[in-house]
N, CA, C and O atoms as a Tripos MOL2 file, in Angstrom:
@<TRIPOS>MOLECULE
protein
  308   307    77     0     0
PROTEIN
NO_CHARGES

@<TRIPOS>ATOM
      1 N          41.7260  235.6810 -100.5250 N.3       1 MET1
      2 CA         42.2290  234.7510  -99.4720 C.3       1 MET1
      3 C          41.3080  233.8800  -98.8760 C.2       1 MET1
      4 O          40.2090  234.3470  -98.5750 O.2       1 MET1
      5 N          41.5850  232.5290  -98.6170 N.am      2 HIS2
      6 CA         40.7120  231.6000  -98.0690 C.3       2 HIS2
      7 C          40.6850  231.7150  -96.5350 C.2       2 HIS2
      8 O          41.6870  231.8650  -95.8350 O.2       2 HIS2
      9 N          39.3440  231.6190  -96.0710 N.am      3 LYS3
     10 CA         39.1700  231.7270  -94.6110 C.3       3 LYS3
     11 C          39.1050  230.4240  -93.9910 C.2       3 LYS3
     12 O          38.3560  229.5770  -94.4760 O.2       3 LYS3
     13 N          39.7960  230.1740  -92.9890 N.am      4 VAL4
     14 CA         39.9130  228.9000  -92.2900 C.3       4 VAL4
     15 C          38.6350  228.8270  -91.2410 C.2       4 VAL4
     16 O          38.3960  229.6960  -90.4030 O.2       4 VAL4
     17 N          37.8860  227.6650  -91.4400 N.am      5 ASP5
     18 CA         36.7630  227.5600  -90.5930 C.3       5 ASP5
     19 C          37.1540  226.5320  -89.4440 C.2       5 ASP5
     20 O          37.3940  225.3590  -89.7310 O.2       5 ASP5
     21 N          37.2110  226.9770  -88.2000 N.am      6 PRO6
     22 CA         37.6190  225.9930  -87.1620 C.3       6 PRO6
     23 C          36.7320  224.9190  -86.8400 C.2       6 PRO6
     24 O          37.1510  223.9320  -86.2340 O.2       6 PRO6
     25 N          35.3820  225.0460  -87.2440 N.am      7 ILE7
     26 CA         34.3750  224.0540  -87.0020 C.3       7 ILE7
     27 C          34.7230  222.8900  -88.0930 C.2       7 ILE7
     28 O          34.6990  221.7030  -87.7690 O.2       7 ILE7
     29 N          35.0110  223.2770  -89.2680 N.am      8 GLU8
     30 CA         35.2780  222.2980  -90.3070 C.3       8 GLU8
     31 C          36.6160  221.5360  -89.8820 C.2       8 GLU8
     32 O          36.7310  220.3480  -90.1820 O.2       8 GLU8
     33 N          37.5250  222.1320  -89.2580 N.am      9 ILE9
     34 CA         38.7300  221.4060  -88.9130 C.3       9 ILE9
     35 C          38.4670  220.5360  -87.8520 C.2       9 ILE9
     36 O          38.9400  219.3990  -87.8620 O.2       9 ILE9
     37 N          37.7070  220.9770  -86.8600 N.am     10 MET10
     38 CA         37.2670  220.0160  -85.7300 C.3      10 MET10
     39 C          36.5550  218.8080  -86.1040 C.2      10 MET10
     40 O          36.8000  217.6940  -85.6430 O.2      10 MET10
     41 N          35.5530  219.1140  -87.0680 N.am     11 LEU11
     42 CA         34.7420  217.9520  -87.6280 C.3      11 LEU11
     43 C          35.5510  217.0110  -88.4310 C.2      11 LEU11
     44 O          35.3020  215.8060  -88.3880 O.2      11 LEU11
     45 N          36.5360  217.5020  -89.1850 N.am     12 SER12
     46 CA         37.4650  216.5900  -89.8390 C.3      12 SER12
     47 C          38.3010  215.7190  -88.9080 C.2      12 SER12
     48 O          38.5140  214.5210  -89.0960 O.2      12 SER12
     49 N          38.7480  216.4340  -87.8970 N.am     13 ASP13
     50 CA         39.6140  215.5520  -86.8420 C.3      13 ASP13
     51 C          38.7190  214.5570  -86.2630 C.2      13 ASP13
     52 O          39.1760  213.4260  -86.1010 O.2      13 ASP13
     53 N          37.4090  214.8250  -85.8980 N.am     14 ILE14
     54 CA         36.6560  213.8990  -85.2910 C.3      14 ILE14
     55 C          36.3780  212.8260  -86.3170 C.2      14 ILE14
     56 O          36.5070  211.6550  -85.9600 O.2      14 ILE14
     57 N          36.0140  213.0990  -87.5370 N.am     15 PHE15
     58 CA         35.7270  212.0820  -88.5570 C.3      15 PHE15
     59 C          36.9780  211.0450  -88.6440 C.2      15 PHE15
     60 O          36.8370  209.8230  -88.5950 O.2      15 PHE15
     61 N          38.2090  211.7120  -88.7800 N.am     16 ASP16
     62 CA         39.3590  210.8840  -88.9230 C.3      16 ASP16
     63 C          39.5130  209.9440  -87.7150 C.2      16 ASP16
     64 O          39.7640  208.7470  -87.8610 O.2      16 ASP16
     65 N          39.3510  210.5340  -86.5100 N.am     17 LYS17
     66 CA         39.5020  209.5190  -85.3720 C.3      17 LYS17
     67 C          38.4720  208.5040  -85.2290 C.2      17 LYS17
     68 O          38.7710  207.4370  -84.6920 O.2      17 LYS17
     69 N          37.2930  208.7150  -85.6470 N.am     18 VAL18
     70 CA         36.1630  207.7640  -85.6250 C.3      18 VAL18
     71 C          36.4280  206.6090  -86.7120 C.2      18 VAL18
     72 O          36.3480  205.4270  -86.3770 O.2      18 VAL18
     73 N          36.7330  206.9750  -87.9660 N.am     19 PHE19
     74 CA         36.6350  206.0460  -89.0300 C.3      19 PHE19
     75 C          38.0530  205.5730  -89.3340 C.2      19 PHE19
     76 O          38.1490  204.5030  -89.9350 O.2      19 PHE19
     77 N          39.1860  206.2380  -88.9940 N.am     20 TYR20
     78 CA         40.5080  205.8060  -89.4560 C.3      20 TYR20
     79 C          41.3810  205.3130  -88.3420 C.2      20 TYR20
     80 O          42.3850  204.6500  -88.6040 O.2      20 TYR20
     81 N          41.0510  205.6010  -87.1350 N.am     21 SER21
     82 CA         41.9290  205.2170  -85.9740 C.3      21 SER21
     83 C          41.7440  203.8710  -85.6120 C.2      21 SER21
     84 O          40.6220  203.4170  -85.3870 O.2      21 SER21
     85 N          42.8530  203.1530  -85.5370 N.am     22 LYS22
     86 CA         42.9290  201.7420  -85.2150 C.3      22 LYS22
     87 C          43.1480  201.5180  -83.6890 C.2      22 LYS22
     88 O          42.9840  200.4050  -83.1880 O.2      22 LYS22
     89 N          43.5150  202.5890  -82.9810 N.am     23 ASP23
     90 CA         43.8680  202.5630  -81.5470 C.3      23 ASP23
     91 C          42.6630  202.5210  -80.5930 C.2      23 ASP23
     92 O          42.7600  202.0800  -79.4480 O.2      23 ASP23
     93 N          41.5470  202.9910  -81.1070 N.am     24 GLN24
     94 CA         40.4620  203.0560  -80.3010 C.3      24 GLN24
     95 C          39.4940  201.6880  -80.1350 C.2      24 GLN24
     96 O          38.8050  201.4170  -79.1520 O.2      24 GLN24
     97 N          39.6130  201.0110  -81.1970 N.am     25 GLU25
     98 CA         38.7420  199.8590  -81.3310 C.3      25 GLU25
     99 C          39.6750  198.5770  -81.1370 C.2      25 GLU25
    100 O          40.7250  198.4810  -81.7730 O.2      25 GLU25
    101 N          39.2890  197.6720  -80.3080 N.am     26 PRO26
    102 CA         40.2450  196.4290  -80.2180 C.3      26 PRO26
    103 C          40.0240  195.6730  -81.5340 C.2      26 PRO26
    104 O          38.9810  195.7420  -82.1840 O.2      26 PRO26
    105 N          41.1540  194.9080  -81.8830 N.am     27 SER27
    106 CA         41.0530  194.1790  -83.0620 C.3      27 SER27
    107 C          40.0450  193.0310  -82.9130 C.2      27 SER27
    108 O          39.8160  192.5240  -81.8150 O.2      27 SER27
    109 N          39.4600  192.6430  -84.0270 N.am     28 ARG28
    110 CA         38.4390  191.5550  -83.9020 C.3      28 ARG28
    111 C          38.8560  190.5870  -85.0560 C.2      28 ARG28
    112 O          39.4040  190.9460  -86.0990 O.2      28 ARG28
    113 N          38.5210  189.3230  -84.7220 N.am     29 LYS29
    114 CA         38.7950  188.2610  -85.6980 C.3      29 LYS29
    115 C          37.6110  187.2640  -85.7770 C.2      29 LYS29
    116 O          36.7320  187.2670  -84.9150 O.2      29 LYS29
    117 N          37.6050  186.4850  -86.7360 N.am     30 VAL30
    118 CA         36.5180  185.5730  -86.9760 C.3      30 VAL30
    119 C          36.4140  184.5350  -85.9060 C.2      30 VAL30
    120 O          37.4550  183.9900  -85.5380 O.2      30 VAL30
    121 N          35.2880  184.2080  -85.3750 N.am     31 CYS31
    122 CA         35.0680  183.1350  -84.3460 C.3      31 CYS31
    123 C          35.3620  181.9270  -84.8660 C.2      31 CYS31
    124 O          34.7880  181.5850  -85.8990 O.2      31 CYS31
    125 N          36.2570  181.1130  -84.2760 N.am     32 GLU32
    126 CA         36.5840  179.7000  -84.8580 C.3      32 GLU32
    127 C          35.4660  178.7570  -84.4890 C.2      32 GLU32
    128 O          35.2340  177.8020  -85.2300 O.2      32 GLU32
    129 N          34.7820  178.9490  -83.4350 N.am     33 ASP33
    130 CA         33.7010  177.9890  -83.1530 C.3      33 ASP33
    131 C          32.5830  177.8570  -84.0820 C.2      33 ASP33
    132 O          32.0190  176.7810  -84.2800 O.2      33 ASP33
    133 N          32.2540  178.9850  -84.6690 N.am     34 CYS34
    134 CA         31.0830  179.1500  -85.5680 C.3      34 CYS34
    135 C          31.4980  179.4980  -86.9930 C.2      34 CYS34
    136 O          30.6890  179.5260  -87.9210 O.2      34 CYS34
    137 N          32.7790  179.7570  -87.1200 N.am     35 ASP35
    138 CA         33.3100  180.0510  -88.5040 C.3      35 ASP35
    139 C          32.7850  181.4120  -88.9960 C.2      35 ASP35
    140 O          32.7570  181.6670  -90.2000 O.2      35 ASP35
    141 N          32.3600  182.3090  -88.0360 N.am     36 GLY36
    142 CA         31.8890  183.6580  -88.4510 C.3      36 GLY36
    143 C          30.4430  183.7190  -88.7830 C.2      36 GLY36
    144 O          30.0190  184.8070  -89.1750 O.2      36 GLY36
    145 N          29.4840  182.5550  -88.6720 N.am     37 VAL37
    146 CA         28.1400  182.6910  -88.9560 C.3      37 VAL37
    147 C          27.3220  183.0870  -87.8390 C.2      37 VAL37
    148 O          26.2020  183.5670  -88.0180 O.2      37 VAL37
    149 N          27.8550  182.8990  -86.6150 N.am     38 GLY38
    150 CA         27.0690  183.3930  -85.4380 C.3      38 GLY38
    151 C          26.2540  182.2310  -84.7400 C.2      38 GLY38
    152 O          25.7100  182.4640  -83.6610 O.2      38 GLY38
    153 N          26.1600  181.0030  -85.3220 N.am     39 TRP39
    154 CA         25.4460  179.9610  -84.8080 C.3      39 TRP39
    155 C          26.0860  178.6880  -85.0270 C.2      39 TRP39
    156 O          26.9190  178.5680  -85.9250 O.2      39 TRP39
    157 N          25.7460  177.6830  -84.2430 N.am     40 VAL40
    158 CA         26.2650  176.3490  -84.3070 C.3      40 VAL40
    159 C          25.2290  175.3930  -84.2330 C.2      40 VAL40
    160 O          24.2090  175.6980  -83.6150 O.2      40 VAL40
    161 N          25.3420  174.1390  -84.8350 N.am     41 GLU41
    162 CA         24.3760  173.1470  -84.8370 C.3      41 GLU41
    163 C          24.6700  172.2820  -83.6240 C.2      41 GLU41
    164 O          25.8160  171.8880  -83.4040 O.2      41 GLU41
    165 N          23.6380  171.9810  -82.8290 N.am     42 THR42
    166 CA         23.7750  171.1150  -81.5840 C.3      42 THR42
    167 C          23.0210  169.8560  -81.8680 C.2      42 THR42
    168 O          22.1060  169.9180  -82.6890 O.2      42 THR42
    169 N          23.2860  168.7780  -81.3140 N.am     43 VAL43
    170 CA         22.6090  167.5420  -81.3070 C.3      43 VAL43
    171 C          21.7240  167.3970  -80.0170 C.2      43 VAL43
    172 O          22.1660  167.5800  -78.8830 O.2      43 VAL43
    173 N          20.3900  167.0390  -80.3170 N.am     44 PHE44
    174 CA         19.5180  166.8260  -79.0360 C.3      44 PHE44
    175 C          18.8040  165.6080  -79.4100 C.2      44 PHE44
    176 O          18.6860  165.1950  -80.5630 O.2      44 PHE44
    177 N          18.2660  164.9790  -78.1950 N.am     45 ALA45
    178 CA         17.5200  163.7280  -78.3810 C.3      45 ALA45
    179 C          16.0800  164.0350  -78.5220 C.2      45 ALA45
    180 O          15.6010  164.8800  -77.7660 O.2      45 ALA45
    181 N          15.3120  163.4330  -79.4220 N.am     46 ARG46
    182 CA         13.8980  163.3500  -79.3870 C.3      46 ARG46
    183 C          13.6080  161.9230  -79.0020 C.2      46 ARG46
    184 O          13.8390  160.9580  -79.7310 O.2      46 ARG46
    185 N          13.0000  161.8610  -77.6080 N.am     47 PRO47
    186 CA         12.6970  160.6910  -77.1400 C.3      47 PRO47
    187 C          11.4250  159.9830  -77.6740 C.2      47 PRO47
    188 O          10.6020  160.6250  -78.3270 O.2      47 PRO47
    189 N          11.2530  158.6420  -77.3970 N.am     48 GLN48
    190 CA         10.1490  158.0360  -77.9060 C.3      48 GLN48
    191 C           8.8780  158.5270  -77.0620 C.2      48 GLN48
    192 O           8.9240  158.7050  -75.8450 O.2      48 GLN48
    193 N           7.7160  158.7310  -77.8650 N.am     49 ASN49
    194 CA          6.4030  159.0660  -77.2070 C.3      49 ASN49
    195 C           5.2330  158.4740  -77.8320 C.2      49 ASN49
    196 O           5.3680  157.4640  -78.5220 O.2      49 ASN49
    197 N           4.1120  159.0030  -77.6560 N.am     50 PHE50
    198 CA          2.9550  158.4050  -78.3360 C.3      50 PHE50
    199 C           2.8960  158.7250  -79.7790 C.2      50 PHE50
    200 O           2.2390  157.9970  -80.5220 O.2      50 PHE50
    201 N           3.5490  159.7870  -80.2480 N.am     51 ASP51
    202 CA          3.5070  160.0800  -81.8320 C.3      51 ASP51
    203 C           4.7280  159.4460  -82.4090 C.2      51 ASP51
    204 O           4.8870  159.4890  -83.6290 O.2      51 ASP51
    205 N           5.5640  158.8890  -81.6760 N.am     52 ARG52
    206 CA          6.8720  158.3700  -82.2130 C.3      52 ARG52
    207 C           7.2190  157.1060  -81.6870 C.2      52 ARG52
    208 O           7.2650  156.9460  -80.4670 O.2      52 ARG52
    209 N           7.5220  155.9920  -82.6490 N.am     53 ASP53
    210 CA          7.7390  154.6950  -82.1700 C.3      53 ASP53
    211 C           9.0380  154.5310  -81.4790 C.2      53 ASP53
    212 O           9.1360  153.8820  -80.4370 O.2      53 ASP53
    213 N          10.0870  155.1500  -82.0880 N.am     54 VAL54
    214 CA         11.4200  155.1750  -81.4780 C.3      54 VAL54
    215 C          12.0730  156.6030  -81.2990 C.2      54 VAL54
    216 O          11.7460  157.5400  -82.0270 O.2      54 VAL54
    217 N          12.8840  156.7070  -80.4310 N.am     55 GLY55
    218 CA         13.5670  157.9770  -80.2780 C.3      55 GLY55
    219 C          14.7480  158.1170  -81.2610 C.2      55 GLY55
    220 O          15.3270  157.1550  -81.7650 O.2      55 GLY55
    221 N          15.0540  159.4540  -81.4890 N.am     56 TYR56
    222 CA         16.1800  159.6960  -82.4360 C.3      56 TYR56
    223 C          16.8990  160.9010  -82.0780 C.2      56 TYR56
    224 O          16.4230  161.6720  -81.2440 O.2      56 TYR56
    225 N          18.1010  161.1410  -82.6930 N.am     57 LEU57
    226 CA         18.9230  162.3320  -82.4500 C.3      57 LEU57
    227 C          18.6330  163.2960  -83.5320 C.2      57 LEU57
    228 O          18.6890  162.9010  -84.6960 O.2      57 LEU57
    229 N          18.3080  164.6060  -83.2430 N.am     58 ASP58
    230 CA         18.1220  165.5810  -84.2760 C.3      58 ASP58
    231 C          19.0790  166.8030  -83.9790 C.2      58 ASP58
    232 O          19.7400  166.8720  -82.9430 O.2      58 ASP58
    233 N          19.1000  167.7600  -84.9730 N.am     59 THR59
    234 CA         20.0500  168.9240  -84.7550 C.3      59 THR59
    235 C          19.0790  170.2310  -84.7860 C.2      59 THR59
    236 O          17.9690  170.2570  -85.3170 O.2      59 THR59
    237 N          19.6670  171.2290  -84.1650 N.am     60 ARG60
    238 CA         19.1400  172.4760  -84.1750 C.3      60 ARG60
    239 C          20.1510  173.6480  -84.2990 C.2      60 ARG60
    240 O          21.3020  173.4010  -83.9380 O.2      60 ARG60
    241 N          19.9020  174.7410  -84.7070 N.am     61 ARG61
    242 CA         20.8090  175.8210  -84.7020 C.3      61 ARG61
    243 C          20.5720  176.5810  -83.3950 C.2      61 ARG61
    244 O          19.4310  176.8400  -83.0110 O.2      61 ARG61
    245 N          21.7080  176.9440  -82.6950 N.am     62 VAL62
    246 CA         21.6470  177.7430  -81.5240 C.3      62 VAL62
    247 C          22.7960  178.7950  -81.6170 C.2      62 VAL62
    248 O          23.8240  178.5340  -82.2410 O.2      62 VAL62
    249 N          22.6090  179.9580  -81.0020 N.am     63 GLU63
    250 CA         23.5590  181.0770  -80.9620 C.3      63 GLU63
    251 C          24.8580  180.6120  -80.3370 C.2      63 GLU63
    252 O          24.9100  180.0240  -79.2570 O.2      63 GLU63
    253 N          25.9250  180.9230  -81.1080 N.am     64 CYS64
    254 CA         27.2800  180.6410  -80.6540 C.3      64 CYS64
    255 C          27.5710  181.3930  -79.2370 C.2      64 CYS64
    256 O          27.4250  182.5940  -79.0130 O.2      64 CYS64
    257 N          28.0080  180.4110  -78.3600 N.am     65 GLU65
    258 CA         28.3490  181.0090  -76.9910 C.3      65 GLU65
    259 C          29.6530  181.7230  -76.9180 C.2      65 GLU65
    260 O          29.8230  182.6220  -76.0940 O.2      65 GLU65
    261 N          30.5100  181.3800  -77.6890 N.am     66 GLU66
    262 CA         31.9040  182.1490  -77.8610 C.3      66 GLU66
    263 C          31.7720  183.5580  -78.2740 C.2      66 GLU66
    264 O          32.3820  184.4320  -77.6570 O.2      66 GLU66
    265 N          31.0120  183.8360  -79.2830 N.am     67 CYS67
    266 CA         30.9140  185.1220  -79.9010 C.3      67 CYS67
    267 C          29.5820  185.8300  -79.5570 C.2      67 CYS67
    268 O          29.4710  187.0330  -79.7930 O.2      67 CYS67
    269 N          28.6570  185.1880  -79.0570 N.am     68 GLY68
    270 CA         27.3190  185.7530  -78.6940 C.3      68 GLY68
    271 C          26.5140  186.0510  -79.9110 C.2      68 GLY68
    272 O          25.5840  186.8570  -79.9110 O.2      68 GLY68
    273 N          26.9100  185.3680  -80.9500 N.am     69 GLY69
    274 CA         26.0370  185.4240  -82.2000 C.3      69 GLY69
    275 C          26.4870  186.4850  -83.2340 C.2      69 GLY69
    276 O          25.8340  186.7300  -84.2490 O.2      69 GLY69
    277 N          27.6860  187.1170  -82.8940 N.am     70 THR70
    278 CA         28.1850  188.1790  -83.7520 C.3      70 THR70
    279 C          29.0760  187.5610  -84.9250 C.2      70 THR70
    280 O          29.1950  188.0610  -86.0430 O.2      70 THR70
    281 N          29.6290  186.4840  -84.5120 N.am     71 GLY71
    282 CA         30.6030  185.8430  -85.4940 C.3      71 GLY71
    283 C          32.0780  186.4640  -85.5290 C.2      71 GLY71
    284 O          32.9270  186.1760  -86.3720 O.2      71 GLY71
    285 N          32.2270  187.2930  -84.5550 N.am     72 GLU72
    286 CA         33.6450  187.8500  -84.2620 C.3      72 GLU72
    287 C          33.9230  187.9260  -82.8310 C.2      72 GLU72
    288 O          33.0670  188.2500  -82.0070 O.2      72 GLU72
    289 N          35.1640  187.6140  -82.5360 N.am     73 VAL73
    290 CA         35.8250  187.6600  -81.1410 C.3      73 VAL73
    291 C          36.9740  188.5830  -81.1630 C.2      73 VAL73
    292 O          37.5930  188.8580  -82.1900 O.2      73 VAL73
    293 N          37.2530  189.0790  -79.9180 N.am     74 GLU74
    294 CA         38.3690  189.9700  -79.8850 C.3      74 GLU74
    295 C          39.6030  189.1670  -79.9380 C.2      74 GLU74
    296 O          39.7530  188.0940  -79.3520 O.2      74 GLU74
    297 N          40.5690  189.8180  -80.7550 N.am     75 GLY75
    298 CA         41.8290  189.1040  -81.0060 C.3      75 GLY75
    299 C          42.7850  189.3600  -80.0210 C.2      75 GLY75
    300 O          42.7620  190.3860  -79.3410 O.2      75 GLY75
    301 N          43.7540  188.3470  -79.8930 N.am     76 GLU76
    302 CA         44.8950  188.6000  -78.9630 C.3      76 GLU76
    303 C          45.9510  189.3660  -79.6190 C.2      76 GLU76
    304 O          46.2230  189.1980  -80.8080 O.2      76 GLU76
    305 N          46.6110  190.2910  -78.7880 N.am     77 GLU77
    306 CA         47.6170  191.1250  -79.3850 C.3      77 GLU77
    307 C          48.9320  190.7420  -78.7600 C.2      77 GLU77
    308 O          49.9670  191.3140  -79.1010 O.2      77 GLU77
@<TRIPOS>BOND
     1     1     2 1
     2     2     3 1
     3     3     4 2
     4     3     5 am
     5     5     6 1
     6     6     7 1
     7     7     8 2
     8     7     9 am
     9     9    10 1
    10    10    11 1
    11    11    12 2
    12    11    13 am
    13    13    14 1
    14    14    15 1
    15    15    16 2
    16    15    17 am
    17    17    18 1
    18    18    19 1
    19    19    20 2
    20    19    21 am
    21    21    22 1
    22    22    23 1
    23    23    24 2
    24    23    25 am
    25    25    26 1
    26    26    27 1
    27    27    28 2
    28    27    29 am
    29    29    30 1
    30    30    31 1
    31    31    32 2
    32    31    33 am
    33    33    34 1
    34    34    35 1
    35    35    36 2
    36    35    37 am
    37    37    38 1
    38    38    39 1
    39    39    40 2
    40    39    41 am
    41    41    42 1
    42    42    43 1
    43    43    44 2
    44    43    45 am
    45    45    46 1
    46    46    47 1
    47    47    48 2
    48    47    49 am
    49    49    50 1
    50    50    51 1
    51    51    52 2
    52    51    53 am
    53    53    54 1
    54    54    55 1
    55    55    56 2
    56    55    57 am
    57    57    58 1
    58    58    59 1
    59    59    60 2
    60    59    61 am
    61    61    62 1
    62    62    63 1
    63    63    64 2
    64    63    65 am
    65    65    66 1
    66    66    67 1
    67    67    68 2
    68    67    69 am
    69    69    70 1
    70    70    71 1
    71    71    72 2
    72    71    73 am
    73    73    74 1
    74    74    75 1
    75    75    76 2
    76    75    77 am
    77    77    78 1
    78    78    79 1
    79    79    80 2
    80    79    81 am
    81    81    82 1
    82    82    83 1
    83    83    84 2
    84    83    85 am
    85    85    86 1
    86    86    87 1
    87    87    88 2
    88    87    89 am
    89    89    90 1
    90    90    91 1
    91    91    92 2
    92    91    93 am
    93    93    94 1
    94    94    95 1
    95    95    96 2
    96    95    97 am
    97    97    98 1
    98    98    99 1
    99    99   100 2
   100    99   101 am
   101   101   102 1
   102   102   103 1
   103   103   104 2
   104   103   105 am
   105   105   106 1
   106   106   107 1
   107   107   108 2
   108   107   109 am
   109   109   110 1
   110   110   111 1
   111   111   112 2
   112   111   113 am
   113   113   114 1
   114   114   115 1
   115   115   116 2
   116   115   117 am
   117   117   118 1
   118   118   119 1
   119   119   120 2
   120   119   121 am
   121   121   122 1
   122   122   123 1
   123   123   124 2
   124   123   125 am
   125   125   126 1
   126   126   127 1
   127   127   128 2
   128   127   129 am
   129   129   130 1
   130   130   131 1
   131   131   132 2
   132   131   133 am
   133   133   134 1
   134   134   135 1
   135   135   136 2
   136   135   137 am
   137   137   138 1
   138   138   139 1
   139   139   140 2
   140   139   141 am
   141   141   142 1
   142   142   143 1
   143   143   144 2
   144   143   145 am
   145   145   146 1
   146   146   147 1
   147   147   148 2
   148   147   149 am
   149   149   150 1
   150   150   151 1
   151   151   152 2
   152   151   153 am
   153   153   154 1
   154   154   155 1
   155   155   156 2
   156   155   157 am
   157   157   158 1
   158   158   159 1
   159   159   160 2
   160   159   161 am
   161   161   162 1
   162   162   163 1
   163   163   164 2
   164   163   165 am
   165   165   166 1
   166   166   167 1
   167   167   168 2
   168   167   169 am
   169   169   170 1
   170   170   171 1
   171   171   172 2
   172   171   173 am
   173   173   174 1
   174   174   175 1
   175   175   176 2
   176   175   177 am
   177   177   178 1
   178   178   179 1
   179   179   180 2
   180   179   181 am
   181   181   182 1
   182   182   183 1
   183   183   184 2
   184   183   185 am
   185   185   186 1
   186   186   187 1
   187   187   188 2
   188   187   189 am
   189   189   190 1
   190   190   191 1
   191   191   192 2
   192   191   193 am
   193   193   194 1
   194   194   195 1
   195   195   196 2
   196   195   197 am
   197   197   198 1
   198   198   199 1
   199   199   200 2
   200   199   201 am
   201   201   202 1
   202   202   203 1
   203   203   204 2
   204   203   205 am
   205   205   206 1
   206   206   207 1
   207   207   208 2
   208   207   209 am
   209   209   210 1
   210   210   211 1
   211   211   212 2
   212   211   213 am
   213   213   214 1
   214   214   215 1
   215   215   216 2
   216   215   217 am
   217   217   218 1
   218   218   219 1
   219   219   220 2
   220   219   221 am
   221   221   222 1
   222   222   223 1
   223   223   224 2
   224   223   225 am
   225   225   226 1
   226   226   227 1
   227   227   228 2
   228   227   229 am
   229   229   230 1
   230   230   231 1
   231   231   232 2
   232   231   233 am
   233   233   234 1
   234   234   235 1
   235   235   236 2
   236   235   237 am
   237   237   238 1
   238   238   239 1
   239   239   240 2
   240   239   241 am
   241   241   242 1
   242   242   243 1
   243   243   244 2
   244   243   245 am
   245   245   246 1
   246   246   247 1
   247   247   248 2
   248   247   249 am
   249   249   250 1
   250   250   251 1
   251   251   252 2
   252   251   253 am
   253   253   254 1
   254   254   255 1
   255   255   256 2
   256   255   257 am
   257   257   258 1
   258   258   259 1
   259   259   260 2
   260   259   261 am
   261   261   262 1
   262   262   263 1
   263   263   264 2
   264   263   265 am
   265   265   266 1
   266   266   267 1
   267   267   268 2
   268   267   269 am
   269   269   270 1
   270   270   271 1
   271   271   272 2
   272   271   273 am
   273   273   274 1
   274   274   275 1
   275   275   276 2
   276   275   277 am
   277   277   278 1
   278   278   279 1
   279   279   280 2
   280   279   281 am
   281   281   282 1
   282   282   283 1
   283   283   284 2
   284   283   285 am
   285   285   286 1
   286   286   287 1
   287   287   288 2
   288   287   289 am
   289   289   290 1
   290   290   291 1
   291   291   292 2
   292   291   293 am
   293   293   294 1
   294   294   295 1
   295   295   296 2
   296   295   297 am
   297   297   298 1
   298   298   299 1
   299   299   300 2
   300   299   301 am
   301   301   302 1
   302   302   303 1
   303   303   304 2
   304   303   305 am
   305   305   306 1
   306   306   307 1
   307   307   308 2
@<TRIPOS>SUBSTRUCTURE
     1 MET1         2 RESIDUE 1 A MET
     2 HIS2         6 RESIDUE 1 A HIS
     3 LYS3        10 RESIDUE 1 A LYS
     4 VAL4        14 RESIDUE 1 A VAL
     5 ASP5        18 RESIDUE 1 A ASP
     6 PRO6        22 RESIDUE 1 A PRO
     7 ILE7        26 RESIDUE 1 A ILE
     8 GLU8        30 RESIDUE 1 A GLU
     9 ILE9        34 RESIDUE 1 A ILE
    10 MET10       38 RESIDUE 1 A MET
    11 LEU11       42 RESIDUE 1 A LEU
    12 SER12       46 RESIDUE 1 A SER
    13 ASP13       50 RESIDUE 1 A ASP
    14 ILE14       54 RESIDUE 1 A ILE
    15 PHE15       58 RESIDUE 1 A PHE
    16 ASP16       62 RESIDUE 1 A ASP
    17 LYS17       66 RESIDUE 1 A LYS
    18 VAL18       70 RESIDUE 1 A VAL
    19 PHE19       74 RESIDUE 1 A PHE
    20 TYR20       78 RESIDUE 1 A TYR
    21 SER21       82 RESIDUE 1 A SER
    22 LYS22       86 RESIDUE 1 A LYS
    23 ASP23       90 RESIDUE 1 A ASP
    24 GLN24       94 RESIDUE 1 A GLN
    25 GLU25       98 RESIDUE 1 A GLU
    26 PRO26      102 RESIDUE 1 A PRO
    27 SER27      106 RESIDUE 1 A SER
    28 ARG28      110 RESIDUE 1 A ARG
    29 LYS29      114 RESIDUE 1 A LYS
    30 VAL30      118 RESIDUE 1 A VAL
    31 CYS31      122 RESIDUE 1 A CYS
    32 GLU32      126 RESIDUE 1 A GLU
    33 ASP33      130 RESIDUE 1 A ASP
    34 CYS34      134 RESIDUE 1 A CYS
    35 ASP35      138 RESIDUE 1 A ASP
    36 GLY36      142 RESIDUE 1 A GLY
    37 VAL37      146 RESIDUE 1 A VAL
    38 GLY38      150 RESIDUE 1 A GLY
    39 TRP39      154 RESIDUE 1 A TRP
    40 VAL40      158 RESIDUE 1 A VAL
    41 GLU41      162 RESIDUE 1 A GLU
    42 THR42      166 RESIDUE 1 A THR
    43 VAL43      170 RESIDUE 1 A VAL
    44 PHE44      174 RESIDUE 1 A PHE
    45 ALA45      178 RESIDUE 1 A ALA
    46 ARG46      182 RESIDUE 1 A ARG
    47 PRO47      186 RESIDUE 1 A PRO
    48 GLN48      190 RESIDUE 1 A GLN
    49 ASN49      194 RESIDUE 1 A ASN
    50 PHE50      198 RESIDUE 1 A PHE
    51 ASP51      202 RESIDUE 1 A ASP
    52 ARG52      206 RESIDUE 1 A ARG
    53 ASP53      210 RESIDUE 1 A ASP
    54 VAL54      214 RESIDUE 1 A VAL
    55 GLY55      218 RESIDUE 1 A GLY
    56 TYR56      222 RESIDUE 1 A TYR
    57 LEU57      226 RESIDUE 1 A LEU
    58 ASP58      230 RESIDUE 1 A ASP
    59 THR59      234 RESIDUE 1 A THR
    60 ARG60      238 RESIDUE 1 A ARG
    61 ARG61      242 RESIDUE 1 A ARG
    62 VAL62      246 RESIDUE 1 A VAL
    63 GLU63      250 RESIDUE 1 A GLU
    64 CYS64      254 RESIDUE 1 A CYS
    65 GLU65      258 RESIDUE 1 A GLU
    66 GLU66      262 RESIDUE 1 A GLU
    67 CYS67      266 RESIDUE 1 A CYS
    68 GLY68      270 RESIDUE 1 A GLY
    69 GLY69      274 RESIDUE 1 A GLY
    70 THR70      278 RESIDUE 1 A THR
    71 GLY71      282 RESIDUE 1 A GLY
    72 GLU72      286 RESIDUE 1 A GLU
    73 VAL73      290 RESIDUE 1 A VAL
    74 GLU74      294 RESIDUE 1 A GLU
    75 GLY75      298 RESIDUE 1 A GLY
    76 GLU76      302 RESIDUE 1 A GLU
    77 GLU77      306 RESIDUE 1 A GLU
């Protein structure tokens, strides 16, 4: 006869709730502002100075403000 182990049943229930339950975690979707990469390119001015004859516009990568750099935002339900 097979003996039932209550600890195994408890751990199995916890495992199922953590990895398979959709109710505990809010739905996430890809951030539309950064297309899921977590950063966006912004334009900034490089002004004229002693090393540069004329000013120009340059770009740099900054963390997406909408998703905080994760690439995902909470979905509306």
